[in-house]
N, C-alpha and C positions, 0 to 999 in steps of 0.2 A: 645262841639261845637254842635249847633243845626243842624237839618237835612238840612235846606236850605243853610246854610254856607258850610257844608260839600259837598253838591252837586255842589254848585257854584265853590268851589275849585277844585273838580274833573273835572268839565267841563272845567275850565280854563287850567288845566294841560293837559287834553286829547286833547284840541284844540290848545294848545300852545299859549294861549292868556294871556294878562295882566288881572289879576283878576278884575280890575276896569271896564273892558268892559262887564263882565259877570253879568249883572244886571237882576233883575227879569223880567223886561219888555222887555229885549232884545229878538228879534226874532232870532231863531236858524239859519235859512237859510240866511235871508236877512242881519242881523246885524253881525252874528258870522261866516258866511260862512260854516255852518254845512252841511255835505254831508252824503250820505247813508253809506259810509265806517266809517265816524265819529260816526254815530248812533250805529253801531255794536261795535266799539271800546269803546264807552261810556258805552254801556250795560255791556260789559265785566268788565270794570273798576269799575262801580257801584256795580256789583255783588261781585267782589273781595273786595272792600273797605268796603261795608256795610254788607256783609255776607247774602245777600238775593238772591232769584231767580227771574229773570225778563224775561218775554217773549218779543220777538221783537214787538208784537202787543201792549204790554202795553204802549209803548211810541210812537206808530204810529201817534196818533193825537196831540202830543205835538208840539206846534208852538213857545212857548216862554220858557225861563228859568223857569218861575213860573209854567208853565204847567208840566215841568219835575219834579220839586219839589213836586207838588201836586200828581202826579202819584206815585212817590217813597214813599211819606208819606202814601198813601193808601196801598201800598204793605207792608211797614214796619208794619203797624197797623193791617193788616189782620192776621188771626190765623196761617197760615203756611208761612208767608212771601212772599205771591204772591196773585194776584187777585183771 
């Protein structure tokens, strides 16, 4: 499964949403009801599921699902699994 699909599935599960709603262009807050608590829970789930280390600041500027995917791709491709 490619990274984007895995991240969208993790997002859907963490937010308890139908996976159809978790599209790349979906806005985290406005479309998906993403809260600061959701951000923390998502970080924990992404770290656990993908085996990477994510700093809270890494996703601070993410506004859409695609932004989250891009951030995680950068982390995965970096030498130590983080920015």
